[in-house]
C-alpha positions, 0 to 999 in steps of 0.5 A, spaced: 103 353 388 109 349 388 115 349 393 118 355 391 112 359 391 109 356 398 116 358 401 116 365 398 108 366 401 110 363 408 116 368 408 112 374 406 107 372 411 112 372 417 115 379 414 108 382 415 108 379 422 114 382 424 113 389 421 107 389 425 111 388 431 108 381 433 113 379 438 112 371 437 114 372 430 121 375 432 122 369 436 120 364 430 125 368 426 130 367 431 129 360 432 129 358 425 135 362 423 140 364 429 144 357 429 145 357 422 147 364 422 152 363 427 155 357 423 155 361 417 159 367 420 164 362 423 166 360 416 168 368 415 171 370 422 176 366 427 172 364 433 165 363 436 165 370 439 166 374 433 161 370 429 156 371 435 157 379 434 157 378 427 150 375 428 147 380 433 149 386 428 146 382 422 139 382 426 140 389 427 140 390 420 135 385 418 130 388 423 131 395 421 131 393 413 125 388 413 120 393 410 125 393 404 125 386 403 121 385 396 121 377 396 125 377 390 129 371 394 127 367 399 128 370 406 133 366 408 138 368 402 136 375 404 139 374 411 145 370 409 147 375 404 147 381 409 150 376 414 156 374 409 157 382 408 157 383 415 162 377 416 166 379 410 167 386 413 169 384 420 174 379 417 178 384 413 178 389 418 181 384 423 185 381 418 184 374 421 182 372 414 182 374 407 176 376 403 172 369 400 174 371 393 181 371 394 181 364 397 181 361 390 178 355 387 181 349 391 185 347 385 191 346 390 187 340 393 188 336 386 182 332 383 181 327 389 177 323 384 172 328 383 170 326 376 169 319 378 164 321 384 160 326 381 156 327 374 156 334 370 151 337 375 154 335 382 150 329 383 153 323 386 155 318 380 154 312 385 150 315 391 152 313 398 148 307 401 141 309 405 141 307 412 135 304 415 133 308 422 129 302 424 135 298 426 138 300 432 145 298 430 144 302 424 142 308 428 148 308 432 152 307 425 149 313 422 150 317 429 157 316 428 158 317 421 154 324 422 160 326 427 165 324 422 162 328 417 162 334 422 169 333 423 171 333 416 166 339 415 170 343 420 177 341 417 175 343 410 178 350 407 173 356 409 171 357 402 169 350 401 166 349 408 161 355 406 159 353 399 157 346 402 154 348 408 149 353 404 148 348 398 148 341 402 146 343 409 141 349 407 139 347 401 140 353 397 141 353 389 147 355 386 145 362 384 143 363 391 150 361 393 154 365 388 150 371 390 151 370 397 158 369 397 160 373 391 163 368 387 162 365 380 158 359 378 164 356 376 168 357 382 162 355 386 161 348 383 169 347 383 169 348 391 162 344 392 165 338 388 172 338 392 168 339 399 163 333 397 169 329 395 173 330 402 166 329 406 165 322 402 172 320 403 172 321 410 165 317 410 168 311 406 174 311 411 170 311 417 165 305 414 171 301 411 
């Protein structure tokens, strides 16, 4: 059984426990996804309070629709798609943001060294150096660098932040991200590359 099959099997087992009404299973589900859902919702709506409300609405939809989960995608992808739809509806209703599809492809940012930093499938042309966690000084450096990356993430345009969050933080495949955000593969790829370029630039500036 490969990794994807194991994930699907684990998802199916968890869903079966949830449908059976096992309270502990719901706790596991919330622990696994709640914070991640809030981060994703923040990419659509204007403040954390609205994001929390979107997440609560999403949980209601998820729990009432579990029997309709067919396992064609991972449980996380299914939940994130529901969340994105709820967040998108909330954002448009409140007129705080525009729909994700109207945010463009990031072309206003220019190339930003994109071609030199990544290959044709989005991998680093020159990967960042690995840090050893055994050296306390390097551990501190890594912690500082993660704070820099966090601030750089927050500064990204919403469309770029959502794509890089789903791809690089959540580890989803490009087709899953396109499905969740309802964007084309080309748009997803451009947004991802531009976001990664900005994050790497911020890290390089921090490291001197």
